[in-house]
C-alpha positions as CSV (number, residue, x, y, z in Angstrom):
1,X,-7.4,-40.2,48.8
2,X,-9.9,-42.3,48.0
3,X,-12.4,-41.2,49.8
4,X,-13.5,-38.0,49.6
5,X,-17.0,-36.9,49.6
6,X,-16.5,-32.8,49.0
7,X,-13.6,-32.3,46.7
8,X,-12.5,-33.9,42.9
9,X,-8.5,-33.4,43.1
10,X,-6.8,-34.7,39.5
11,X,-3.2,-35.0,38.2
12,X,-1.4,-34.4,35.4
13,X,1.9,-33.9,34.5
14,X,2.9,-32.7,38.4
15,X,0.1,-30.2,38.0
16,X,-2.6,-31.0,40.9
17,X,-6.6,-29.4,40.6
18,X,-8.3,-29.6,43.6
19,X,-12.3,-28.5,42.8
20,X,-14.6,-28.1,45.5
21,X,-17.2,-30.1,44.7
22,X,-20.6,-29.0,46.2
23,X,-22.0,-27.2,43.1
24,X,-25.7,-27.5,44.2
25,X,-24.5,-25.1,47.1
26,X,-22.2,-23.0,45.5
27,X,-19.2,-25.0,46.6
28,X,-19.8,-23.5,49.9
29,X,-17.4,-25.0,52.2
30,X,-19.0,-27.3,55.0
31,X,-17.2,-29.0,57.9
32,X,-15.9,-32.0,56.0
33,X,-15.0,-29.8,53.0
34,X,-12.4,-27.8,55.5
35,X,-11.3,-31.5,57.0
36,X,-10.2,-32.7,53.5
37,X,-8.8,-29.2,52.2
38,X,-6.3,-29.8,55.1
39,X,-5.6,-33.3,54.5
40,X,-5.4,-33.3,50.4
41,X,-2.4,-29.8,51.7
42,X,-1.0,-31.7,53.9
43,X,-0.4,-34.2,50.6
44,X,0.7,-32.0,48.4
45,X,3.2,-30.0,50.4
46,X,4.7,-33.8,51.0
47,X,4.3,-35.1,47.2
48,X,7.2,-34.5,45.1
49,X,5.5,-35.9,42.3
50,X,2.7,-32.4,42.9
51,X,4.7,-29.5,41.0
52,X,1.9,-26.6,40.6
53,X,-1.5,-26.6,41.6
54,X,-4.7,-24.9,40.6
55,X,-8.4,-25.1,42.8
56,X,-11.4,-24.1,41.1
57,X,-15.0,-24.8,42.2
58,X,-17.3,-27.4,40.1
59,X,-20.8,-26.6,38.4
60,X,-19.8,-23.2,37.4
61,X,-18.7,-20.7,40.7
62,X,-15.9,-21.2,42.6
63,X,-17.2,-21.2,46.3
64,X,-19.8,-19.0,48.1
65,X,-17.9,-19.0,51.4
66,X,-18.3,-20.8,54.3
67,X,-21.7,-23.0,54.9
68,X,-23.5,-21.5,57.8
69,X,-26.0,-23.8,58.3
70,X,-23.8,-26.7,59.2
71,X,-21.5,-24.9,61.1
72,X,-24.3,-23.6,63.3
73,X,-25.3,-26.9,63.2
74,X,-22.5,-29.1,64.7
75,X,-22.0,-29.8,67.9
76,X,-19.2,-31.9,67.9
77,X,-16.4,-28.9,68.0
78,X,-16.6,-25.5,69.7
79,X,-17.0,-21.7,68.0
80,X,-13.9,-21.5,67.9
81,X,-12.7,-24.7,67.0
82,X,-14.2,-24.5,64.3
83,X,-12.9,-21.4,63.2
84,X,-9.6,-22.5,64.1
85,X,-10.2,-25.0,61.5
86,X,-11.0,-22.1,59.0
87,X,-7.4,-21.2,59.6
88,X,-5.5,-24.0,59.4
89,X,-6.2,-24.4,55.7
90,X,-5.5,-20.6,55.0
91,X,-2.6,-21.1,56.0
92,X,-1.7,-24.3,55.0
93,X,-2.7,-23.0,51.3
94,X,-0.9,-19.7,52.0
95,X,2.8,-21.7,53.1
96,X,2.6,-24.8,50.6
97,X,5.7,-25.2,49.1
98,X,4.3,-25.2,45.8
99,X,3.1,-22.6,43.5
100,X,-0.8,-22.6,43.5
101,X,-3.1,-20.8,41.3
102,X,-7.2,-20.0,41.7
103,X,-9.2,-21.1,39.0
104,X,-12.2,-19.0,39.8
105,X,-15.9,-18.6,37.9
106,X,-19.7,-17.2,39.0
107,X,-19.0,-16.2,43.1
108,X,-16.2,-16.6,45.7
109,X,-17.3,-14.3,48.5
110,X,-16.3,-14.7,52.2
111,X,-14.0,-17.5,52.8
112,X,-14.2,-18.9,49.4
113,X,-12.4,-15.6,48.1
114,X,-10.1,-15.2,50.7
115,X,-9.3,-18.8,49.3
116,X,-8.5,-17.9,46.1
117,X,-6.4,-15.1,47.8
118,X,-4.2,-17.0,49.9
119,X,-3.2,-19.3,46.4
120,X,-0.1,-17.6,44.9
121,X,-1.6,-16.5,41.1
122,X,-5.5,-15.5,40.5
123,X,-7.4,-16.0,37.1
124,X,-10.7,-14.4,36.4
125,X,-13.6,-15.1,33.9
126,X,-14.9,-11.7,33.0
127,X,-18.2,-12.7,34.8
128,X,-16.9,-14.0,38.1
129,X,-17.9,-11.7,41.3
130,X,-16.4,-11.3,44.3
131,X,-17.3,-10.1,48.0
132,X,-16.1,-9.5,51.5
133,X,-19.5,-10.9,52.3
134,X,-19.1,-11.1,56.4
135,X,-20.2,-8.4,57.6
136,X,-23.6,-8.7,55.7
137,X,-24.5,-11.8,57.8
138,X,-22.6,-10.3,60.8
139,X,-19.6,-11.6,61.3
140,X,-15.8,-11.1,61.0
141,X,-13.3,-11.3,58.2
142,X,-12.1,-14.9,58.6
143,X,-9.8,-16.9,56.2
144,X,-6.4,-15.0,56.5
145,X,-8.8,-11.8,54.7
146,X,-7.4,-9.4,58.1
147,X,-3.5,-10.7,56.9
148,X,-3.6,-10.9,53.1
149,X,-5.5,-7.2,52.1
150,X,-4.1,-4.9,53.8
151,X,-0.8,-6.6,52.4
152,X,-2.1,-6.5,48.6
153,X,-3.7,-3.6,48.5
154,X,-3.3,-1.4,51.6
155,X,-5.2,-1.0,54.8
156,X,-7.6,1.5,54.0
157,X,-8.7,0.0,50.3
158,X,-9.1,-3.0,52.3
159,X,-11.3,-2.0,55.0
160,X,-13.5,-0.1,52.6
161,X,-13.5,-4.1,51.5
162,X,-14.9,-5.9,54.4
163,X,-16.8,-3.1,56.3
164,X,-19.0,-2.2,52.9
165,X,-19.0,-5.8,52.0
166,X,-19.6,-4.5,48.1
167,X,-20.6,-7.4,45.0
168,X,-17.5,-6.7,42.9
169,X,-17.1,-7.6,39.6
170,X,-14.2,-9.3,37.8
171,X,-13.0,-5.8,36.7
172,X,-12.8,-4.6,39.2
173,X,-11.1,-6.9,41.5
174,X,-8.6,-6.5,38.8
175,X,-8.8,-2.5,38.8
176,X,-7.5,-3.4,42.5
177,X,-5.0,-5.8,41.3
178,X,-6.8,-8.7,43.5
179,X,-6.2,-10.9,40.2
180,X,-3.3,-11.3,37.8
181,X,-5.4,-12.2,34.8
182,X,-9.1,-11.7,33.5
183,X,-9.5,-13.8,30.5
184,X,-12.7,-14.8,28.3
185,X,-14.1,-17.8,29.3
186,X,-14.0,-20.0,26.8
187,X,-10.1,-19.1,27.4
188,X,-9.7,-20.1,30.8
189,X,-8.9,-23.7,31.4
190,X,-6.0,-23.0,28.4
191,X,-4.5,-20.6,30.0
192,X,-4.5,-22.2,33.5
193,X,-3.5,-25.1,32.4
194,X,-0.3,-23.3,30.2
195,X,0.3,-21.4,33.4
196,X,0.2,-24.4,35.3
197,X,2.4,-26.6,32.9
198,X,5.3,-23.6,33.1
199,X,5.0,-23.8,37.0
200,X,4.7,-27.9,36.7
201,X,7.8,-27.6,34.5
202,X,9.8,-25.5,36.9
203,X,13.0,-25.5,39.1
204,X,10.9,-27.0,42.3
205,X,13.2,-26.0,45.0
206,X,14.0,-22.8,43.4
207,X,10.0,-21.2,43.2
208,X,9.7,-23.2,47.3
209,X,12.0,-20.7,48.4
210,X,11.1,-18.5,46.2
211,X,7.5,-18.4,47.4
212,X,8.6,-18.6,50.8
213,X,11.0,-15.4,50.8
214,X,8.3,-13.4,49.3
215,X,5.8,-14.7,51.8
216,X,7.8,-13.6,54.7
217,X,8.7,-10.2,53.2
218,X,7.0,-7.9,55.2
219,X,7.7,-9.5,58.1
220,X,11.9,-9.0,58.1
221,X,13.8,-6.3,57.8
222,X,15.8,-5.6,54.0
223,X,18.8,-7.5,56.0
224,X,16.9,-10.3,57.2
225,X,15.9,-10.5,53.0
226,X,19.6,-10.3,52.1
227,X,20.5,-13.5,54.3
228,X,17.5,-15.3,53.6
229,X,18.0,-14.8,49.4
230,X,21.9,-16.3,50.6
231,X,21.1,-18.8,52.3
232,X,17.9,-20.0,49.7
233,X,21.0,-19.9,46.8
234,X,23.2,-21.6,48.5
235,X,20.0,-24.5,48.6
236,X,19.7,-23.9,44.8
237,X,23.5,-24.2,44.1
238,X,23.4,-27.8,45.4
239,X,20.7,-28.9,42.6
240,X,20.5,-30.6,40.0
241,X,17.7,-28.1,38.1
242,X,20.9,-26.0,38.1
243,X,22.8,-27.8,36.5
244,X,20.4,-28.1,34.1
245,X,19.9,-24.3,33.2
246,X,23.6,-23.8,33.5
247,X,24.1,-26.4,30.5
248,X,21.1,-25.8,28.4
249,X,22.2,-21.8,28.8
250,X,25.8,-23.0,27.1
251,X,24.2,-24.8,24.8
252,X,21.2,-22.4,24.1
253,X,18.8,-24.7,24.5
254,X,15.2,-25.0,26.5
255,X,16.1,-26.7,30.3
256,X,14.5,-29.3,31.4
257,X,13.7,-29.4,34.9
258,X,13.4,-32.6,36.8
259,X,12.1,-30.6,40.5
260,X,15.8,-31.8,42.2
């Protein structure tokens, strides 16, 4: 896409980097950005060359949430339509059939934090700050937070974060296991680049199926889970990447996965 106004999208080595690009607003998401995020995620989902995704923010912040000034000013959509737009983006990111990483510097609050949580992995700088800030603005939780947080940290702790809306440090969020790693700022880019490259170089079909199985685990019985695993393995056994992996195992070499 070449006509983006609020996002920067770069591609290298199978990794797509999606940068929220409203740094003067700490990357607050306005209606245009929600629209562009949904379009970019749909494009990534259907592009076999896109094998891993990094979501980050420009100018030293990840995202300060939804731009409420633009939400309240819009007259072309109803409030319910606008909020469904937020939910559509969260669902598209969470269900994207590619591994996703959030690279977080600065603030990640409200829908911005939940955008990061909708990614599969979250890597943060030590100075990153997080809040489920909604109640400070008189708002209910959105952006998928009502679903994600209880599953990640349990219902009672999720209520604490949402009700009290406190600002948390990266270290505090790490204690809650809401980030995978806290990495020194000068090492953050290299660390995320390494993980993204490893994911992009992995067995794409297998990773996609594993992601789907894990995402659906809380809604399935054990019997449904193992049946899903069996069906997924039936698919992976037919892929070129499995043959490559078996050959590499036999020759004690490193497999070169092609994503098919």
